[in-house]
PyMOL commands that place a pseudoatom at each C-alpha (Angstrom):
pseudoatom trace, name=CA, resn=UNK, resi=1, chain=A, elem=C, hetatm=0, pos=[12.765, -2.683, -6.129]
pseudoatom trace, name=CA, resn=UNK, resi=2, chain=A, elem=C, hetatm=0, pos=[9.229, -3.401, -5.125]
pseudoatom trace, name=CA, resn=UNK, resi=3, chain=A, elem=C, hetatm=0, pos=[6.052, -3.076, -7.173]
pseudoatom trace, name=CA, resn=UNK, resi=4, chain=A, elem=C, hetatm=0, pos=[3.310, -1.162, -5.344]
pseudoatom trace, name=CA, resn=UNK, resi=5, chain=A, elem=C, hetatm=0, pos=[-0.261, -1.516, -6.616]
pseudoatom trace, name=CA, resn=UNK, resi=6, chain=A, elem=C, hetatm=0, pos=[-3.219, 0.695, -5.739]
pseudoatom trace, name=CA, resn=UNK, resi=7, chain=A, elem=C, hetatm=0, pos=[-6.876, -0.293, -6.250]
pseudoatom trace, name=CA, resn=UNK, resi=8, chain=A, elem=C, hetatm=0, pos=[-10.294, 1.421, -6.145]
pseudoatom trace, name=CA, resn=UNK, resi=9, chain=A, elem=C, hetatm=0, pos=[-10.409, 4.717, -4.228]
pseudoatom trace, name=CA, resn=UNK, resi=10, chain=A, elem=C, hetatm=0, pos=[-6.763, 4.313, -3.156]
pseudoatom trace, name=CA, resn=UNK, resi=11, chain=A, elem=C, hetatm=0, pos=[-5.794, 4.504, -6.838]
pseudoatom trace, name=CA, resn=UNK, resi=12, chain=A, elem=C, hetatm=0, pos=[-8.143, 7.443, -7.370]
pseudoatom trace, name=CA, resn=UNK, resi=13, chain=A, elem=C, hetatm=0, pos=[-6.612, 9.448, -4.524]
pseudoatom trace, name=CA, resn=UNK, resi=14, chain=A, elem=C, hetatm=0, pos=[-3.020, 8.747, -5.518]
pseudoatom trace, name=CA, resn=UNK, resi=15, chain=A, elem=C, hetatm=0, pos=[-3.681, 9.106, -9.233]
pseudoatom trace, name=CA, resn=UNK, resi=16, chain=A, elem=C, hetatm=0, pos=[-1.748, 6.060, -10.453]
pseudoatom trace, name=CA, resn=UNK, resi=17, chain=A, elem=C, hetatm=0, pos=[-2.447, 2.339, -10.382]
pseudoatom trace, name=CA, resn=UNK, resi=18, chain=A, elem=C, hetatm=0, pos=[1.113, 1.074, -9.864]
pseudoatom trace, name=CA, resn=UNK, resi=19, chain=A, elem=C, hetatm=0, pos=[4.700, 2.120, -9.385]
pseudoatom trace, name=CA, resn=UNK, resi=20, chain=A, elem=C, hetatm=0, pos=[8.079, 0.536, -8.813]
pseudoatom trace, name=CA, resn=UNK, resi=21, chain=A, elem=C, hetatm=0, pos=[9.982, 1.983, -5.902]
pseudoatom trace, name=CA, resn=UNK, resi=22, chain=A, elem=C, hetatm=0, pos=[13.219, 1.595, -4.002]
pseudoatom trace, name=CA, resn=UNK, resi=23, chain=A, elem=C, hetatm=0, pos=[12.513, 1.518, -0.293]
pseudoatom trace, name=CA, resn=UNK, resi=24, chain=A, elem=C, hetatm=0, pos=[14.352, 1.016, 2.955]
pseudoatom trace, name=CA, resn=UNK, resi=25, chain=A, elem=C, hetatm=0, pos=[11.111, -0.004, 4.673]
pseudoatom trace, name=CA, resn=UNK, resi=26, chain=A, elem=C, hetatm=0, pos=[11.178, -3.373, 6.414]
pseudoatom trace, name=CA, resn=UNK, resi=27, chain=A, elem=C, hetatm=0, pos=[7.429, -3.610, 7.134]
pseudoatom trace, name=CA, resn=UNK, resi=28, chain=A, elem=C, hetatm=0, pos=[4.239, -2.569, 5.383]
pseudoatom trace, name=CA, resn=UNK, resi=29, chain=A, elem=C, hetatm=0, pos=[3.687, 0.069, 8.094]
pseudoatom trace, name=CA, resn=UNK, resi=30, chain=A, elem=C, hetatm=0, pos=[7.092, 1.608, 7.372]
pseudoatom trace, name=CA, resn=UNK, resi=31, chain=A, elem=C, hetatm=0, pos=[6.316, 1.604, 3.648]
pseudoatom trace, name=CA, resn=UNK, resi=32, chain=A, elem=C, hetatm=0, pos=[3.013, 3.407, 4.311]
pseudoatom trace, name=CA, resn=UNK, resi=33, chain=A, elem=C, hetatm=0, pos=[4.833, 6.025, 6.411]
pseudoatom trace, name=CA, resn=UNK, resi=34, chain=A, elem=C, hetatm=0, pos=[7.388, 6.505, 3.637]
pseudoatom trace, name=CA, resn=UNK, resi=35, chain=A, elem=C, hetatm=0, pos=[4.712, 6.842, 0.959]
pseudoatom trace, name=CA, resn=UNK, resi=36, chain=A, elem=C, hetatm=0, pos=[2.553, 9.141, 3.112]
pseudoatom trace, name=CA, resn=UNK, resi=37, chain=A, elem=C, hetatm=0, pos=[5.498, 11.508, 3.468]
pseudoatom trace, name=CA, resn=UNK, resi=38, chain=A, elem=C, hetatm=0, pos=[5.897, 11.879, -0.286]
pseudoatom trace, name=CA, resn=UNK, resi=39, chain=A, elem=C, hetatm=0, pos=[2.941, 14.105, -1.153]
pseudoatom trace, name=CA, resn=UNK, resi=40, chain=A, elem=C, hetatm=0, pos=[-0.506, 15.094, 0.080]
pseudoatom trace, name=CA, resn=UNK, resi=41, chain=A, elem=C, hetatm=0, pos=[-2.208, 12.659, -2.287]
pseudoatom trace, name=CA, resn=UNK, resi=42, chain=A, elem=C, hetatm=0, pos=[-0.421, 9.717, -0.658]
pseudoatom trace, name=CA, resn=UNK, resi=43, chain=A, elem=C, hetatm=0, pos=[-1.129, 11.084, 2.820]
pseudoatom trace, name=CA, resn=UNK, resi=44, chain=A, elem=C, hetatm=0, pos=[-4.826, 11.310, 1.927]
pseudoatom trace, name=CA, resn=UNK, resi=45, chain=A, elem=C, hetatm=0, pos=[-4.902, 7.749, 0.594]
pseudoatom trace, name=CA, resn=UNK, resi=46, chain=A, elem=C, hetatm=0, pos=[-3.268, 6.304, 3.717]
pseudoatom trace, name=CA, resn=UNK, resi=47, chain=A, elem=C, hetatm=0, pos=[-4.950, 8.596, 6.244]
pseudoatom trace, name=CA, resn=UNK, resi=48, chain=A, elem=C, hetatm=0, pos=[-7.133, 5.867, 7.784]
pseudoatom trace, name=CA, resn=UNK, resi=49, chain=A, elem=C, hetatm=0, pos=[-5.393, 2.490, 7.730]
pseudoatom trace, name=CA, resn=UNK, resi=50, chain=A, elem=C, hetatm=0, pos=[-8.485, 0.849, 9.211]
pseudoatom trace, name=CA, resn=UNK, resi=51, chain=A, elem=C, hetatm=0, pos=[-10.145, 1.488, 5.833]
pseudoatom trace, name=CA, resn=UNK, resi=52, chain=A, elem=C, hetatm=0, pos=[-7.395, -0.351, 3.954]
pseudoatom trace, name=CA, resn=UNK, resi=53, chain=A, elem=C, hetatm=0, pos=[-6.344, -3.903, 3.307]
pseudoatom trace, name=CA, resn=UNK, resi=54, chain=A, elem=C, hetatm=0, pos=[-2.919, -4.981, 2.147]
pseudoatom trace, name=CA, resn=UNK, resi=55, chain=A, elem=C, hetatm=0, pos=[-1.508, -7.971, 0.305]
pseudoatom trace, name=CA, resn=UNK, resi=56, chain=A, elem=C, hetatm=0, pos=[2.098, -8.993, -0.183]
pseudoatom trace, name=CA, resn=UNK, resi=57, chain=A, elem=C, hetatm=0, pos=[2.732, -11.075, -3.277]
pseudoatom trace, name=CA, resn=UNK, resi=58, chain=A, elem=C, hetatm=0, pos=[-1.047, -11.601, -3.592]
pseudoatom trace, name=CA, resn=UNK, resi=59, chain=A, elem=C, hetatm=0, pos=[-1.532, -12.887, -0.030]
pseudoatom trace, name=CA, resn=UNK, resi=60, chain=A, elem=C, hetatm=0, pos=[-3.594, -10.899, 2.450]
pseudoatom trace, name=CA, resn=UNK, resi=61, chain=A, elem=C, hetatm=0, pos=[-1.567, -9.714, 5.412]
pseudoatom trace, name=CA, resn=UNK, resi=62, chain=A, elem=C, hetatm=0, pos=[-1.429, -6.873, 7.912]
pseudoatom trace, name=CA, resn=UNK, resi=63, chain=A, elem=C, hetatm=0, pos=[0.521, -3.663, 8.287]
pseudoatom trace, name=CA, resn=UNK, resi=64, chain=A, elem=C, hetatm=0, pos=[3.079, -5.262, 10.617]
pseudoatom trace, name=CA, resn=UNK, resi=65, chain=A, elem=C, hetatm=0, pos=[4.089, -7.793, 7.960]
pseudoatom trace, name=CA, resn=UNK, resi=66, chain=A, elem=C, hetatm=0, pos=[7.692, -7.969, 6.851]
pseudoatom trace, name=CA, resn=UNK, resi=67, chain=A, elem=C, hetatm=0, pos=[8.645, -6.866, 3.351]
pseudoatom trace, name=CA, resn=UNK, resi=68, chain=A, elem=C, hetatm=0, pos=[11.654, -9.172, 3.272]
pseudoatom trace, name=CA, resn=UNK, resi=69, chain=A, elem=C, hetatm=0, pos=[11.676, -10.895, -0.104]
pseudoatom trace, name=CA, resn=UNK, resi=70, chain=A, elem=C, hetatm=0, pos=[8.471, -9.174, -1.223]
pseudoatom trace, name=CA, resn=UNK, resi=71, chain=A, elem=C, hetatm=0, pos=[8.132, -8.395, -4.904]
pseudoatom trace, name=CA, resn=UNK, resi=72, chain=A, elem=C, hetatm=0, pos=[4.689, -6.775, -4.782]
pseudoatom trace, name=CA, resn=UNK, resi=73, chain=A, elem=C, hetatm=0, pos=[2.548, -4.901, -2.249]
pseudoatom trace, name=CA, resn=UNK, resi=74, chain=A, elem=C, hetatm=0, pos=[-1.082, -4.058, -3.017]
pseudoatom trace, name=CA, resn=UNK, resi=75, chain=A, elem=C, hetatm=0, pos=[-3.357, -1.625, -1.178]
pseudoatom trace, name=CA, resn=UNK, resi=76, chain=A, elem=C, hetatm=0, pos=[-7.148, -1.727, -1.511]
pseudoatom trace, name=CA, resn=UNK, resi=77, chain=A, elem=C, hetatm=0, pos=[-10.340, -1.078, 0.451]
pseudoatom trace, name=CA, resn=UNK, resi=78, chain=A, elem=C, hetatm=0, pos=[-12.095, -3.967, 2.206]
pseudoatom trace, name=CA, resn=UNK, resi=79, chain=A, elem=C, hetatm=0, pos=[-14.100, -6.151, -0.113]
pseudoatom trace, name=CA, resn=UNK, resi=80, chain=A, elem=C, hetatm=0, pos=[-17.795, -6.491, 0.461]
pseudoatom trace, name=CA, resn=UNK, resi=81, chain=A, elem=C, hetatm=0, pos=[-20.208, -9.159, -0.622]
pseudoatom trace, name=CA, resn=UNK, resi=82, chain=A, elem=C, hetatm=0, pos=[-23.134, -8.484, -2.801]
for i in range(1, 82): cmd.bond("trace and resi %d" % i, "trace and resi %d" % (i + 1))
show_as sticks, trace
zoom trace
């Protein structure tokens, strides 16, 4: 099982802030493909990966990162200063 967290507009598009899922995905990219295939709301949230950042176990990473041993994956828009 892996905990998937959604923040900001990603959460708004999907409609939930977290879920626990069973997945056969071995990378973040595979997980995104799996989630995008679930429903239109997931497809909309992951439509433009360039507009997303990802963290595995609270460490920023990229979509090619391995999920081996991961307990948590978080998706969020880029942070801006202000």
